[in-house]
LOMARVO-466322 format. One line per 4 residues: number of its first residue (from 1); their letters; for each residue x, y, z of N, C-alpha, C. Coordinates in steps of 0.05 Angstrom, whole numbers. Each point is the difference from the previous one (the first is absolute). Example, Ala and Ser with C-alpha at 12.3 -4.5 7.8 and 13.67 -1.06 7.14 Angstrom:
// residues 2
1> as> 264/-114/156/-18/24/0/18/24/0  -7/21/-14/16/24/1/-15/22/14
***
This chain:
// residues 434
1> xxxx> 2498/2261/1864/22/-9/17/2/-31/-2  23/-10/-4/4/-29/-2/11/-10/27  -14/-19/11/9/-12/25/21/-21/-6  23/1/13/21/-20/-5/-11/-29/3
5> xxxx> 5/-16/-20/-8/-28/2/-29/-5/-9  -15/22/-6/-28/-3/-6/-4/-16/-26  17/4/-20/-2/-15/-25/3/-30/4  18/-7/18/4/-29/5/-24/-12/14
9> xxxx> -12/15/19/-24/-10/14/-23/-4/-20  -4/20/-17/-21/-2/-20/4/-24/-19  25/-3/-9/6/-23/-17/-6/-26/13  8/-3/26/-4/-24/15/-30/-6/3
13> xxxx> -16/21/5/-29/-3/4/-13/-9/-27  8/12/-21/-11/-8/-26/6/-29/-6  25/-8/6/7/-28/-5/-16/-19/19  -3/8/25/-16/-16/18/-29/-3/-10
17> xxxx> -12/21/-10/-27/-1/-11/-2/-19/-24  20/2/-17/0/-17/-24/4/-29/7  18/-6/19/3/-27/9/-26/-11/12  -14/17/15/-26/-7/11/-21/-6/-22
21> xxxx> -1/17/-19/-19/-3/-22/5/-27/-15  26/-5/-5/6/-25/-15/-6/-24/17  7/0/25/-5/-23/17/-30/-5/3  -16/22/4/-29/-3/2/-12/-10/-26
25> xxxx> 11/8/-23/-10/-9/-25/3/-31/-2  23/-9/7/5/-29/0/-16/-15/21  -4/13/23/-15/-12/22/-29/-4/-8  -11/19/-15/-29/-1/-6/-5/-13/-27
29> xxxx> 18/2/-19/-6/-9/-27/17/-24/-9  19/-9/16/16/-23/-7/23/6/-18  13/-21/-11/25/4/-16/-5/17/-24  20/17/-7/-2/17/-23/28/3/-12
33> xxxx> 0/6/-26/26/5/-13/10/28/6  25/4/-5/11/27/3/-15/21/-16  -7/-8/-24/-13/19/-18/-28/6/11  -14/-20/11/-26/5/12/1/18/24
37> xxxx> 21/-4/17/3/17/23/6/29/-8  17/3/-21/7/26/-9/-25/15/-10  -18/-15/-14/-24/12/-10/-20/7/23  -3/-19/19/-19/4/22/9/24/17
41> xxxx> 25/2/6/11/20/18/9/25/-13  -1/1/-27/8/23/-15/29/8/6  17/-20/0/29/4/5/16/-10/-24  24/11/-4/17/-10/-22/13/-26/8
45> xxxx> 10/-15/-20/9/-27/4/25/-1/19  17/20/-2/24/0/17/-8/4/29  -20/17/5/-9/3/28/-13/-25/10  -16/-13/-17/-12/-26/8/21/-20/7
49> xxxx> 20/-2/-17/22/-19/5/14/5/27  4/26/6/13/7/25/-18/-7/24  -26/5/-2/-18/-6/22/-2/-30/4  -1/-15/-22/-1/-29/3/25/-11/13
53> xxxx> 22/12/-7/26/-8/12/0/4/30  -11/22/9/-1/5/29/-19/-19/14  -24/-4/-11/-19/-18/12/11/-28/1  15/-8/-21/12/-27/0/22/-2/21
57> xxxx> 16/21/4/21/0/20/-11/-2/28  -25/9/3/-13/-2/26/-16/-25/4  2/-18/-19/-13/-26/2/-30/1/-4  -10/20/-15/-29/3/-4/-9/-10/-26
61> xxxx> 16/1/-22/-8/-9/-26/23/-15/-13  -6/-14/-22/20/-12/-17/-10/1/-28  18/-4/-19/-7/0/-29/5/-28/-12  -17/-6/-19/2/-26/-14/-6/6/-30
65> xxxx> 8/-19/-16/-6/2/-29/-30/-4/-4  -10/12/-21/-29/-3/-7/-5/-29/-8  -22/-11/10/-7/-27/-6/-8/-2/-30  9/-22/-12/-7/-4/-29/-30/-1/-3
69> xxxx> -10/12/-22/-28/-1/-6/-15/25/9  12/15/19/-13/25/9/5/22/-21  -20/19/-3/3/21/-19/25/16/6  14/9/-20/24/16/3/-1/23/-20
73> xxxx> 5/24/10/0/23/-18/24/-2/-19  -1/13/-23/23/0/-18/25/12/13  23/-10/-9/25/10/10/13/-20/20  19/10/14/15/-17/19/-18/-10/22
77> xxxx> 0/-26/7/-17/-11/21/5/14/26  -22/5/14/1/14/26/-3/-21/22  18/-1/19/-3/-20/22/-25/6/16  -10/-21/14/-23/3/17/9/4/29
81> xxxx> -12/20/13/7/6/28/-22/-11/17  7/-14/21/-21/-10/18/11/1/29  -19/-1/19/7/0/28/14/-26/8  19/2/18/12/-24/11/-19/-13/20
85> xxxx> -2/-26/-2/-17/-14/19/12/-2/28  26/5/2/13/-1/26/5/29/10  -16/19/-9/3/27/9/-14/5/26  -5/25/8/-13/7/25/-27/-13/3
89> xxxx> -6/-7/25/-26/-14/6/-13/13/24  -27/-2/0/-16/10/22/-12/-24/15  -3/3/26/-16/-18/16/-28/12/2  -20/-13/-12/-27/10/0/-16/-16/20
93> xxxx> -17/14/16/-16/-13/21/-29/9/-4  -18/-19/1/-29/5/-4/-14/-9/26  -11/20/15/-16/-6/23/-29/4/-8  -14/-22/-6/-28/1/-7/-17/-10/24
97> xxxx> -26/3/-3/-18/-7/22/3/-30/8  4/-17/-21/-1/-29/5/27/-14/-6  21/14/-4/26/-13/-5/23/20/3  24/-12/1/25/14/-2/15/-10/-24
101> xxxx> 8/17/-18/16/-8/-23/26/15/-1  20/-12/-13/26/13/-3/13/-10/-26  16/16/-12/15/-7/-24/25/16/-2  20/-11/-14/23/14/-8/-3/6/-30
105> xxxx> 1/26/-7/-7/9/-27/21/19/-10  9/-6/-25/21/16/-12/-11/22/-18  19/16/-11/-8/20/-20/-14/-14/-24  -19/14/-12/-16/-12/-21/-23/-16/10
109> xxxx> -4/0/26/-23/-16/12/5/-30/0  25/-8/-1/6/-29/0/-2/-11/29  -18/-19/3/-4/-13/26/21/-22/3  19/4/19/21/-20/4/-10/-23/17
113> xxxx> -17/6/19/-11/-21/18/-23/12/16  -20/-16/7/-23/11/15/-9/-22/20  -13/10/21/-11/-18/20/-25/13/12  -19/-17/9/-25/11/12/-9/-18/22
117> xxxx> -10/12/21/-12/-15/22/-29/10/5  -19/-18/-4/-28/8/5/-6/0/30  -9/22/10/-8/3/27/-14/27/4  -18/2/18/-15/25/5/18/19/16
121> xxxx> 1/25/-9/15/20/15/-18/18/17  -27/-6/-1/-19/17/15/7/0/30  2/24/11/4/3/29/26/-13/10  19/-3/-18/26/-12/7/18/21/12
125> xxxx> 22/-8/12/20/18/12/20/7/-22  3/26/-7/18/7/-21/29/-9/4  10/2/25/27/-8/5/4/-30/-5  -19/-16/8/2/-29/-5/-2/-6/-30
129> xxxx> -16/15/-14/-2/-4/-29/26/6/-14  14/22/9/26/7/-12/20/-22/6  -1/-12/24/18/-22/7/-6/-24/-19  -26/-5/-5/-8/-22/-17/10/5/-29
133> xxxx> -2/24/-9/10/7/-27/30/-6/-1  15/8/20/29/-5/0/6/-29/-3  -15/-17/15/5/-29/-3/-9/-11/-27  -21/11/-11/-11/-9/-25/20/5/-23
137> xxxx> 13/23/0/16/8/-23/29/-11/2  7/-12/23/27/-10/3/9/-18/-22  -16/-21/-8/8/-17/-22/3/15/-27  -16/20/-5/2/16/-24/27/14/-1
141> xxxx> 8/13/22/25/14/0/24/-19/0  -3/-22/13/22/-20/0/5/-10/-28  -22/-2/-16/2/-10/-27/16/18/-19  4/25/9/16/18/-17/29/-7/0
145> xxxx> 9/-15/21/28/-8/1/19/23/1  21/-2/-17/20/21/-1/-6/20/-22  -23/-2/-12/-7/19/-22/-8/27/10  -12/17/-17/-8/26/8/-21/-1/23
149> xxxx> 3/18/18/-18/0/23/-22/21/-4  -19/-1/19/-22/19/0/10/28/5  -10/20/-15/8/27/4/-21/17/14  -25/-10/3/-21/14/14/-23/-19/5
153> xxxx> -17/7/19/-24/-15/7/-25/17/-6  -19/-12/-14/-25/13/-6/-23/-16/13  -19/13/13/-21/-13/15/-27/10/-9  -19/-18/-6/-27/7/-6/-18/-7/24
157> xxxx> -17/18/7/-18/-4/23/-27/13/-6  -22/-13/9/-27/11/-6/-8/21/20  11/24/-2/-7/21/19/12/27/-9  -5/20/16/9/27/-5/29/3/10
161> xxxx> 18/5/-19/29/0/6/11/28/-5  16/9/19/14/26/-4/25/-6/-16  2/12/-24/21/-6/-19/28/6/11  2/21/17/26/9/9/16/-21/15
165> xxxx> -14/-15/18/15/-19/17/-13/-27/2  -22/-5/-15/-12/-26/1/-17/-4/25  -8/21/13/-17/-2/24/-29/-8/-9  -10/-21/11/-27/-10/-7/-20/14/19
169> xxxx> -16/18/-11/-19/15/17/-23/-18/8  -12/-15/-19/-23/-16/6/-3/-21/-21  -3/-26/8/-7/-22/-18/-23/-14/12  -25/9/-6/-24/-9/14/-3/-31/-1
173> xxxx> 6/-12/-23/-5/-28/-3/21/-17/14  22/12/8/20/-14/16/-3/6/30  -16/21/6/-2/8/27/24/15/10  16/12/-18/25/14/8/-5/30/-2
177> xxxx> 11/14/20/-2/29/0/26/12/11  10/20/-14/25/14/8/23/-19/5  7/-15/-20/22/-20/1/24/11/-15  23/3/12/24/9/-14/11/-22/-17
181> xxxx> -15/-9/-20/7/-24/-15/27/2/-14  6/22/-12/26/3/-13/23/-3/19  -2/12/24/21/-3/19/2/-28/11  -23/-13/5/0/-28/10/15/-18/-20
185> xxxx> -6/2/-25/13/-17/-20/29/7/-3  6/26/0/28/9/-3/17/-12/23  -11/1/24/15/-10/23/3/-31/-1  -22/-14/-8/2/-29/0/18/-10/-22
189> xxxx> 2/15/-22/18/-7/-22/25/16/0  9/9/23/24/17/2/25/-13/-11  0/-27/-1/23/-14/-11/4/6/-30  -23/6/-14/2/7/-28/11/29/-4
193> xxxx> -6/17/19/10/28/-1/-8/14/-26  -27/-2/-6/-11/12/-24/-24/17/8  -7/20/-17/-24/16/6/-26/-17/-3  -21/9/14/-26/-13/-1/-21/20/-9
197> xxxx> -16/-8/-19/-22/18/-10/-26/-15/3  -20/13/11/-26/-12/5/-21/15/-16  -19/-15/-13/-21/13/-16/-26/-14/3  -21/15/-5/-27/-11/0/-4/-20/-22
201> xxxx> -14/-22/5/-2/-22/-19/-12/9/-27  -22/15/1/-13/8/-25/19/18/-16  14/18/13/18/18/-14/23/-16/-13  10/-21/14/21/-16/-12/-10/-18/-22
205> xxxx> -25/-10/3/-12/-15/-22/-2/17/-25  -8/25/4/-2/19/-23/27/4/-12  21/2/17/27/4/-10/8/-23/-18  -4/-25/9/7/-23/-16/-17/-2/-25
209> xxxx> -26/4/2/-17/-2/-23/5/22/-21  6/24/10/6/22/-18/26/-5/-15  19/-13/14/27/-5/-12/-1/-23/-19  -14/-22/8/4/-26/-14/-26/-14/-7
213> xxxx> -23/11/8/-25/-15/-4/-22/16/-13  -23/0/12/-24/11/-12/0/30/-4  18/14/14/1/29/-3/20/11/-20  16/-17/-12/19/9/-20/-13/16/-22
217> xxxx> 11/23/-6/-10/16/-22/-22/19/9  -9/-1/25/-21/18/9/12/20/20  -3/26/-5/10/21/18/-20/7/21  -25/-10/-3/-21/5/20/-13/-27/6
221> xxxx> 9/-11/23/-5/-28/5/-7/-4/30  -18/-17/5/-7/-7/28/1/-30/3  14/-9/21/0/-29/6/-15/-3/27  -23/-14/0/-14/-6/24/11/-26/10
225> xxxx> 8/-1/26/13/-24/10/-9/-5/29  -3/-24/7/-5/-7/28/-5/-30/3  4/-9/24/-8/-28/7/-22/3/21  7/7/24/-21/5/20/-15/26/-5
229> xxxx> 14/21/-9/-12/26/-4/3/8/-29  0/26/-5/4/11/-27/14/27/1  19/4/-18/14/25/-2/5/5/-30  12/23/-5/5/7/-28/27/13/-3
233> xxxx> 14/-8/-21/24/14/-9/-9/16/-24  6/26/1/-11/18/-20/23/15/-14  1/-2/-27/19/14/-16/-14/21/-17  9/25/3/-13/23/-14/22/13/-16
237> xxxx> -4/2/-26/20/13/-17/27/-14/1  1/-26/5/25/-15/1/13/0/27  -11/14/19/12/2/27/-18/-12/21  12/-12/20/-15/-11/22/-13/22/17
241> xxxx> -25/-4/7/-14/18/19/4/-11/28  18/12/15/7/-11/26/-10/16/24  -7/26/-4/-8/17/22/24/12/14  -5/17/20/22/15/13/19/-18/15
245> xxxx> -9/-22/11/17/-18/16/1/-28/-10  -14/-6/-22/-1/-27/-11/-25/-15/7  -20/13/12/-24/-13/9/-23/-2/-21  4/12/-23/-21/0/-20/-6/-28/-10
249> xxxx> -25/-4/-9/-8/-25/-12/-17/-17/18  -6/9/24/-17/-16/19/-29/3/-8  -7/-8/-24/-27/4/-10/-20/-19/14  10/-21/12/-17/-19/14/-15/13/23
253> xxxx> 10/23/9/-13/13/23/-15/25/-7  -8/2/-25/-20/19/-8/-28/-11/7  -18/16/9/-26/-9/8/-18/-4/-25  -11/-24/-4/-18/-5/-22/-28/-7/9
257> xxxx> -2/-7/26/-26/-8/11/-1/8/30  -10/25/5/1/10/28/-13/-19/21  -19/-16/-9/-13/-18/19/10/-29/-4  23/-3/-12/11/-26/-6/14/-14/23
261> xxxx> 17/-19/-7/14/-17/19/22/16/14  6/-6/25/23/12/14/26/-9/-13  19/18/0/26/-5/-13/22/-3/22  21/-15/-7/22/-3/19/13/26/7
265> xxxx> -3/21/-16/12/26/5/-14/15/22  -24/-9/8/-16/13/21/-24/15/-11  -1/4/-26/-23/14/-13/-21/-21/-8  -21/9/-13/-21/-17/-9/-6/7/-30
269> xxxx> -6/-21/-15/-8/4/-28/23/6/-19  25/-6/8/23/3/-18/-3/-19/-24  12/8/-22/-1/-17/-24/11/-28/7  22/0/15/13/-25/7/-19/-19/16
273> xxxx> -17/12/17/-18/-15/16/-22/-13/-16  -5/11/-24/-21/-10/-18/10/-20/-21  26/3/-7/11/-15/-22/23/-18/7  10/2/25/23/-16/8/-6/-29/3
277> xxxx> 22/-15/7/-2/-29/2/-20/-9/21  0/13/23/-19/-8/22/-29/3/-9  -6/23/-13/-27/4/-9/-9/-21/-21  18/-7/-18/-6/-20/-20/-5/-27/13
281> xxxx> 17/-8/18/-4/-26/13/-25/-1/17  -6/23/13/-24/1/17/-25/-3/-18  0/13/-23/-23/-1/-18/-5/-29/-10  22/-15/-2/-2/-27/-11/-6/-21/22
285> xxxx> -3/10/25/-6/-19/22/24/-13/11  24/10/-6/25/-12/10/12/17/23  19/-11/14/13/14/21/14/24/-11  -7/25/10/13/24/-11/30/0/4
289> xxxx> 9/-15/20/29/-1/5/13/-25/-11  -14/-13/-19/10/-25/-11/24/2/-18  6/24/-9/25/5/-15/1/-14/-27  24/-7/-9/4/-11/-27/-15/-26/-5
293> xxxx> -2/-17/21/-14/-25/-4/-30/4/-5  -12/17/16/-28/6/-4/-6/13/-27  18/17/-8/-3/13/-26/3/-20/-23  19/-18/2/3/-20/-20/-24/-18/-2
297> xxxx> -12/-6/23/-25/-17/1/-23/15/-13  -1/27/5/-21/16/-13/2/0/-30  24/4/-10/4/1/-29/-4/-27/-13  7/-21/14/-5/-27/-10/-30/-5/-2
301> xxxx> -15/10/20/-30/-3/-1/-11/16/-23  11/24/-4/-10/16/-23/5/-14/-26  23/-14/-3/6/-15/-24/-20/-22/-5  -11/-11/22/-20/-21/-2/-28/11/-5
305> xxxx> -3/27/-1/-25/12/-4/-17/4/25  12/-1/23/-14/4/25/-13/28/1  -26/2/4/-14/25/-2/7/19/23  4/-11/24/7/17/23/27/13/-5
309> xxxx> 19/-15/-9/27/10/-6/-1/21/-22  -15/-6/-21/-1/19/-23/-14/26/8  -21/-2/17/-14/24/10/18/17/17  16/-13/17/19/15/17/21/15/-17
313> xxxx> 10/-13/-20/19/12/-18/-12/23/-16  -25/-4/-8/-14/22/-15/-4/24/17  -6/-4/26/-4/23/18/26/14/5  22/-15/4/26/13/3/7/15/-26
317> xxxx> -6/-11/-23/5/14/-25/-15/26/-2  -25/0/11/-16/25/-1/14/22/17  10/-7/24/13/20/16/27/7/-12  13/-18/-13/25/6/-13/-4/20/-22
321> xxxx> -21/-3/-16/-6/19/-21/-8/27/10  -14/1/23/-9/25/11/25/17/8  19/-12/14/24/15/8/17/7/-24  2/-18/-19/17/4/-23/-11/23/-17
325> xxxx> -26/3/-2/-11/23/-15/9/26/11  1/3/27/10/24/12/29/6/-7  17/-21/-1/28/4/-7/3/9/-29  -16/-12/-17/1/8/-29/-8/29/-3
329> xxxx> -21/8/14/-9/28/-2/21/20/11  15/-8/21/19/19/12/26/1/-15  10/-24/-9/28/-1/-10/1/-3/-31  -22/-7/-13/0/-2/-29/23/-17/-11
333> xxxx> 3/-25/10/21/-18/-10/-6/-11/-27  20/-8/-14/-5/-15/-26/-1/-30/5  10/-9/23/0/-28/5/-2/-5/31  -17/-19/7/-2/-9/28/4/-30/0
337> xxxx> 19/-9/18/5/-28/3/-9/-10/27  -13/-22/1/-8/-13/25/19/-22/7  11/1/25/19/-21/7/-5/-11/28  15/-21/7/-5/-13/26/-27/-13/0
341> xxxx> -14/2/22/-27/-11/2/-18/9/-23  2/25/-8/-19/11/-20/6/-10/-28  25/-7/-5/6/-13/-26/-11/-28/-1  0/-14/24/-10/-27/0/-30/-2/-2
345> xxxx> -14/20/12/-30/-2/-1/-11/13/-25  16/15/-15/-11/15/-22/-14/-18/-21  11/-23/-7/-14/-17/-20/-28/-7/9  -6/-1/26/-26/-7/9/-18/25/4
349> xxxx> 13/23/5/-15/24/7/1/21/-21  11/-6/-23/5/21/-21/-26/14/-9  -21/-15/-3/-25/12/-10/-10/21/20  1/-6/26/-10/19/20/19/24/1
353> xxxx> 26/-5/-2/19/23/1/-5/19/-23  -2/-11/-24/-4/16/-24/-27/14/0  -20/-14/10/-27/12/2/0/25/17  12/-1/23/1/23/18/19/22/-11
357> xxxx> 22/-8/-12/18/19/-12/-14/16/-22  -14/-15/-17/-14/13/-23/-22/20/10  -14/-7/21/-22/16/9/8/23/18  23/-2/13/8/20/20/22/19/-9
361> xxxx> 18/-9/-17/22/17/-9/-10/19/-21  12/24/-1/-7/19/-20/8/-11/-27  -16/6/-21/3/-13/-25/27/5/-13  11/25/2/25/6/-14/24/-16/12
365> xxxx> 5/1/27/22/-16/10/-5/-30/-2  -26/-8/2/-6/-28/-2/8/-11/-28  -4/16/-21/6/-8/-27/30/-3/-4  16/13/16/29/0/-4/14/-23/15
369> xxxx> -13/-12/20/13/-19/18/-3/-29/-9  23/-14/1/0/-29/-5/2/-14/26  -17/-20/5/0/-15/25/12/-27/-6  21/-7/16/14/-25/-4/9/-12/26
373> xxxx> 15/-21/0/10/-12/24/31/2/0  12/-1/24/29/0/2/12/-24/-13  24/3/-11/12/-21/-16/23/-15/13  11/10/22/25/-11/10/-4/-23/20
377> xxxx> -25/-6/8/-5/-23/16/10/2/28  9/-23/11/6/-3/28/24/17/8  17/8/-19/25/15/7/-4/30/-2  -25/10/-5/-4/28/-4/11/17/23
381> xxxx> -7/-6/24/8/17/23/30/-3/5  11/-23/-5/29/-4/4/15/16/-21  -9/0/-25/12/16/-21/-2/30/6  -23/9/11/-2/28/8/18/7/22
385> xxxx> 3/-18/20/18/6/22/29/1/-9  7/-18/-19/27/1/-11/5/25/-16  -20/9/-15/3/25/-15/6/23/19  -13/1/23/4/20/20/29/-2/11
389> xxxx> 9/-24/6/26/-4/11/23/7/-19  -5/-3/-26/21/4/-20/1/29/-10  -17/17/11/0/28/-8/28/12/2  15/-4/22/26/13/2/19/-8/-23
393> xxxx> 1/-26/-6/17/-9/-22/-8/11/-27  -27/1/-4/-10/10/-26/4/31/-2  -2/13/22/3/29/0/29/8/-5  18/-14/13/28/7/-2/17/-26/-1
397> xxxx> 5/-10/-24/16/-25/-3/28/3/11  10/24/6/27/4/9/2/-4/31  -22/-4/14/2/-3/29/13/-27/8  -2/-20/-18/13/-25/6/29/0/-9
401> xxxx> 16/-17/12/28/-2/-8/3/-14/-27  22/5/-14/6/-15/-25/1/-30/7  -5/-17/-20/1/-29/4/26/-8/12  -1/-18/21/24/-9/13/9/17/23
405> xxxx> -13/24/4/7/17/22/-20/-5/22  8/-9/23/-18/-8/21/-10/24/17  11/24/-5/-8/22/17/-27/10/-8  -16/9/20/-26/13/-6/5/30/-3
409> xxxx> -14/11/-19/5/29/-6/-26/15/5  -5/7/25/-22/17/7/-27/-12/-1  -4/-26/-5/-26/-11/-4/-17/2/25  13/-5/23/-15/-1/25/-11/27/8
413> xxxx> 13/22/-10/-10/26/7/-19/12/-20  -3/-13/-23/-16/11/-21/-30/-3/6  -16/21/-5/-29/-1/3/-12/15/-23  -19/-12/-15/-14/15/-21/-18/21/12
417> xxxx> -6/21/-15/-17/20/10/-29/-10/4  -8/-18/-17/-27/-11/1/3/-30/-4  -2/-16/21/6/-28/-1/-23/-16/-11  -23/12/-4/-23/-16/-8/-9/6/-29
421> xxxx> 20/7/-17/-7/6/-28/-9/-25/-15  -12/5/-23/-13/-22/-15/12/-2/-28  4/-25/-8/7/-6/-27/23/17/-11  -3/10/-24/21/15/-13/4/27/14
425> xxxx> -17/8/18/2/26/13/11/-2/28  14/-21/7/11/-3/27/18/23/7  18/8/-17/18/22/6/-2/22/-20  -10/-6/-24/-2/20/-21/25/17/-3
429> xxxx> 23/-13/-5/24/16/-5/-4/18/-24  11/24/2/-3/19/-23/13/-11/-25  -11/8/-22/10/-11/-26/25/15/-9  21/0/17/25/13/-7/15/-17/-21
433> xx> 13/14/-18/14/-14/-21/28/11/-3  17/-16/-12/27/10/-5/6/-4/-29
***
């Protein structure tokens, strides 16, 4: 039985999927020729031309002539397609233990502008922090002028976040519990009238690194991330491991030392309590709550060869390796990247980390894993938050109006089924072809 109109719906969905695939290809891999897109997407040239035309009409891409000197296949020159720099943008917000960061980021991971304020968020009032964020990002948004505006807000926070609505269940190092963070930000930024997506910092770091950094090319990847604490973004078979509600990845609260230090979560002997910033500073004889300044002083002392500093770093490296061995045994990744605090201390603690990993991980998964550091630097979490915020545009490029049309087309009501996806697997649109 043929349902009236069914063919048109199927055709529209196939086209939507192909537009999504093309936009994501350009978003992740940069400018490409028509012929390269046709090959990558397994589409004929006329279909590629039609898709490019629609993306261009919506202000998402443009075409230019191939630059002289670049390789060119035989035959008629193929124009190069690239993302418009004045296309849709995300407001990315990074709530870390010791600072607030924000950036306006476009498709392709282009950072339009960024700002950061160093300050401790420990035991702060969430509502006051949201007010502070609003004031901090004002100059960034004003700098956009009359150009394209923000289409969504993405927020990174060091805690357990419910993916559905951005509810922050617990952020031990901030002292926050049961905070409706997504709703607070949505209300404070109601003048923007855009959706808000909140994600765990380690998961968003993994998203950014899997898309653009140390995780590219690895379908089984772990990014360990933290400043005050430690968490993990885990990619298995090319897909993010998020758990039933988005709480997966809280590896810092696995017990590694039952008689160890008390943890901010209320337990004792958590991995975070043995390897986190406070433990490291305490071992070095510094104020455990000294934050970024105390850590910078510690690393400076280590550079000078200070034995106390080097011993503290070696001990933290030992605990880092102990927990990492368990993750390698459980998830069998091909690559593990250390970021945030752990990327900074790795040059000093690498021998201890590798020693414990070699002695504790099973030989077969240990032989397969490459240990590295995150590559994206200070913007990692902001890029991950932007990736989260831009999911709607990447999933369905037709939700925005054509260029020059000021009307919004369903963006405010759109919600992805899983808002905390990682890297190339954020939405995993089916490989439909026409």
